[in-house]
N, C-alpha and C positions, 0 to 999 in steps of 0.2 A: 255563326251557327250555334244554336242552342243545344245543350247536351241533355235535353229532356224530350221524351216522346210519350204519347198517351194512346192507348188502344181502347176502343169502346166495344161493348158486347156485340153490337151489330156486325162489326168487323170480324169478331170471333165466330159468330154464327155463319157468316159468308165463307170464312176460311174453312170451317168444318165441312160445309157443303162442297166446297171446291176440292178439298183434299180427301174427303171421306173419313177423316178422323173425328168420330163422333163421341169421343170420351166425354162422359157426362160432367166431369169436373169443369169443362169449358162452356157447356151450354145449358145445363139443367140447374135451375135455381135451388131446388131441394138438395141435390147432391152437393152443390157449391156451399150452401149454408151449413151443411153437416160435415164439411171437410175441415181439415186442420187450418185452412185459410179463412173459413167463415163466409166465403162467397166464391163465385166463379173466378177462374184464372185464365189468362190468355195462353194460347199454344206457344210453346217455346220457339218453334220455327217461325211463327208469325212475328214474334218479338225480334228475332234475328233479322228477318227480311225487312221489317220496318226500320231497324237500326241501319242496315246497309243502305236503304233508300234515303234515310235521313242524312247520312254523311255523303250521299251522292257517289257511292262506291261503284266503279265500273271496271275494275281490273278483272281479267279472265282467270289468272292464276294468283291465288292469295291464300293467306293463312290467317284464320281468326280463332282465337281461344276465348270461349265464353264460359263464365263462371256464374251459374244461377245460384244465388245465395238464398232465394226464396221464390215463391210463385209470384207472378205479375198479375195483380188484380186489374180488372177493367176499370176504366175511368180514374185511374191513379197515375200520377206522374212516374215515369221510369227515368231515372237519372243514370247516364252512362258516362264513362271516361275512357280516354285513350291512355294506354300505358306502354311505354317503350320496353322492348325486350332486353335491351342492354343493361 
């Protein structure tokens, strides 16, 4: 399994429509270009859902701790790693 995932802007637009989260940082180019990121970024929940899908996670009760160090730009590789709690 690769520890890389990538989200494109079309996925972000579909996710916005599905969830009703129309924050312009995710879908409007002018807003994205004028943001601290310099372009649009993916929804954090979309990143988490794609991560869980990528690792084929199917447990019903689980704990996930996510640390967003920066915004996730569309069409850029997102590298993730598993870290043991012990």
